[in-house]
N, C-alpha and C positions, 0 to 999 in steps of 0.2 A: 849727329846730335845725341845719340843715346848715352854716350860716355859723359854727357852735359847733364843728362837727365837723372841719371843714377850712378853712384860710386860705390864698389865694395872692394874692402881690402882682402876678403875670403868669402867664398860661397860654400858654407857648410851643406851636409845632406839636411834636407828641409821638406816639410810635407803641410805644416799648418801655420797661420799667421793670425796674431790678435793684435789689433791696430787701435791706437787712440791719439787724441790732440789735446794739446795743452791751448789755454786762451781761446776755447771756442764757445760758440752759443751754446750749444747742446752739452754742457759739463755739470748738470745737476747732480749734486751728491759727490761732486768730484770725481766722477766714474770715469769719463774718457782720458783725463788728464792723470788721474791717481791711479786706476788699476793698473794700467801697463807699467807705471813706474814701481808698484808693489811688486809686481810679477818679478820685472828685471831684478829688484833688489833681492827676492825670495829666492830666485832660482841662480842667482850670481851670474846674470847673463853678460855676455861679452859684446860689445859694439863691433859689427862687422862691416856696416857702410852706411849711406846715408843717401836722400836724394840729393841731385847735383846742383851746380851753379846756376842751371837754366831757371830752376824752381826759385832759387833765393833770389834770383835778379827779377823774375817777372812776376812772382805771385804775391810779394808783399810790400808794403810802403816803408820808407825809411823812417818815417816818424808820423805820429799823429799829434796835433797841437794839444799842450796841457796834459800829455802823459809821460812827460820825462823819457826814460828810456824803456818804457814797456814794450812798445813795439819796433824799436830799432833793432839791426842784426845785432851779434856778438862780435865784440871785439876784444883783443888782448895784446899787452906791451911789455917788454922786459927790460928794464934800465933804458927807457926811451924808445925802444926799438920795436916796431910790431912783431909779435911772435907767432901770429897765425891770420890768415885772411879773415875778413869779415864772413860771418856765416849764420845760417839759420840752422836749429835743431830738427831736422827731420831724419831721425836716426833708427837703424835698424839692430837688431839685438839677437844672438844665438842663446837660447834658453836650454838648448841640448834636447836630445831626442827627437828631433824633427822639427820644434817648435821655434818660431821666429817672432819677436815682438817688434812692433814699431810704435814709437812713441814720436810725434810731430807736432806741427803748429799749423793751426787751420790757415788756409790761405785767403787772402783778400782779394786777389785778382786771377784771372785765367784759370779757371778751375779745369779747363780743358789741357792745359800744360800740366799742371798739378796731376792729373788723372792719367795721363800718358806715362809719366814718371812714376806713378805709384804702381800702374799694373805692369809696367817694364820691369820693376823691381821684382813681383811676384813670379813673372815669367822667368827672369834671370836664375830667381833661386829656386825655380821647380815646385812652387807653391800650389798644391791643389784645392785648398779649402782657407778660406779668409773670413774672420769675424771681426767686425767693427763695433766697439762698444760706446755706449752713449748713455746719458742720463737726463731727466728733466725733475723739476721740483714740483711737489704738489701735497695736498693734504692728505698723507699716508697715516694709517694707523701704525705706529712704529713696531707694535709687538707682534704684525703680521708679516707674512711672506710678501715680498715685493711683487708688483706687478711688471712682468717683463714682456715687451713688445718685439715684434719682428717684421723687418722687410728684407726680401731676398731676390737676387737677380736672375735666378733661373727658375722656370715653373717646375721642373722637375725634382728641385730640391724640397719642395713643400711635403712631399710624403714622410721624409725622414725628419723635416722639423717639426711635424705633428707631434712627433715623440717627447718633446721637450718641455712641455707646459709653458706655451707662449701665446700672446694674443696677436694677431696679424693684423698690422696695422692699414686702415684706409686713409691715411693722413692726406690732405689736400684733395680728396675725392668729391667733396661738397663744396670748394670755394678755394680761392688762391691763397697757397700758404706756401711759402719758401722752404726748401729742403735744408736739412742739417748736411754738414760736409758729408756724412756718411751715408745718408740718404741721396745726396747728389751723385756719389761714386757708385751706389747701387744702381741708380738712373742709368748713369753712362756705362756701366757693365753691360747692363740688359740691353741696351739699344747699340752700342758702339763695340764693346768688347765681349760678344758671347762666349768667348771660351773661358773667361773669368768667373769663378764661383764666389760670390760675396755676399754675406749676409749681415746686417745690421741689428744687433740686438740693444734694446735700451731699457732702463729701470726708471721707475719712478721712486724718488728719494724723499723722505717726510721733510715737509717744510709747511710752516703756517703762517697766516699772515698776521702774527704779534709780534709786537717790537720789544727787544731788550733793552735795558738801560743804555746800552751801546748803539740804539737804533740798528740791531740787527734783528733779521726774522728768526722765530723760533723752529728749529729744525736741527737737521744732521748734516752740517757742510761736507764731511767726509764720510760718506754713509757705506761702512765696511758690510752691512746687511745686504745691501745692493751689490757690492763686489761679489759677496758669497754666492748670492741667487744666481748671478749671472755665471760666475765661474762652475758652479755645479752643472750647470747645463753644457757650458763648453768642455768641462772635463770629460762628461758624458758622451758629446758629439766626437770629441776627437782621441778618447780614450787615453787620456793624460794621465800621468803617474805624479800627482801633485798633491801636497797635503793641504787641506782647507781650513784644518781645524783653528788655526789663528784667525781667520777671517770670521768664523763661525763665533769664536769667543770675542773678539772686538764688536761684531755687529749685535750681539746679544747684550753686551755692556751698553754701548751709545742707545740701543732702542728701549732698555730699561730704564736710563737717565731721563730720556726724552718722555716717556710715559709719567713718569713722576713729576716733570716739569709741568707737562699739559694737565694733569691731575691738579696740582697746586694753582694753575691759571684758572681752571675750570671751577674750582671751589669758591673762588672770588669773584668771578664775572661771568654772569649767567648769559650774556651774548657769546662770550668765548664757549662755554660749555654747550651751547646749542650747536656752534659750529663744528666742535670736537665731536660732539656725538653724531651729527648728520654726516660728517666726513667717514666715521666709522660705519654707519649704516648703509652708506652709498657705495662703499669701496668693494671693487670686484678683483679678483685676480685668478689666474690659472694655475694651480698647484703643480709642484714637479716631483714625482718620486721616481727615482731610477731604478728601472727593472733589470733583474739579474738573468741573463742568458744562460742557461744551463748547457753543460757539454752534452751532446746529442745522445752518447752513450750513457751518460748518467740519467738524462731524462728518460730514456728506454727501461732503464733499471728501476726507477721511481714507478713508472707505469706498470711494469710487470708487477711488482710487490702491491700495489693498489688493486690491480686486477685478481691476485690471486688472495687478498684478505679474505677471512671468513667472514660471511655475513652476519 
């Protein structure tokens, strides 16, 4: 059955995995579906494999009434003849330097089968650390660093994760709340796949309960500042060689535009102003500043210089 769960054309040397899902519940700010896609394009990553036919057959509906082809499997024809089997996009990409990127589609059924396939792929590739990215929407002051939350599969991961400016979620501890796909996989890894190291990192992207003329909420649908604040942490965790300056610029531009829109709304609507001001006053986050670890010999040299300085 393993061959039907996962299919790889090649297995490059790999150490880290960043995973996200399209068409999923927790895709606020376009983070889960959009950040992996951005990284694939940014690094010119090459597809190396996919979750197999068992996942496609058992984990998804053929269609949902009224949604046209949104949930149907992909199909293709050439001159009337099928050119490829029907399939779902649950693909793995090699970004080089030990980094693999997964961009998939959230399963509707049989999370146990999906998890078995996903974790089998991690083992087949020799991945040692996996981060799944997700997002939620909320009244975030757009000019501020995003709030980053975290859940993780192994207790021993906590000491290292404490370094990266994240809030550790107690989601579901005070009442019934269904998990996101990444939270479900973290839970399954903890209880059923203890050799898997899986961390779910989420960001809150700005979205306010005001409607535009197109009946859309005022916010940042694809929040590159969230991408940036997540990737700053992952870059430090995995020691990745990846330039984040474009994400920072895009995020700053989008955030500045939203600040100006909110100021215009607040200037003509006292109730909206109260909500915007309240969101800013109530907002909390854990800032992240990457520390620089000095070479031990350099550290000793600096210590000697300070010790020998005249008083």
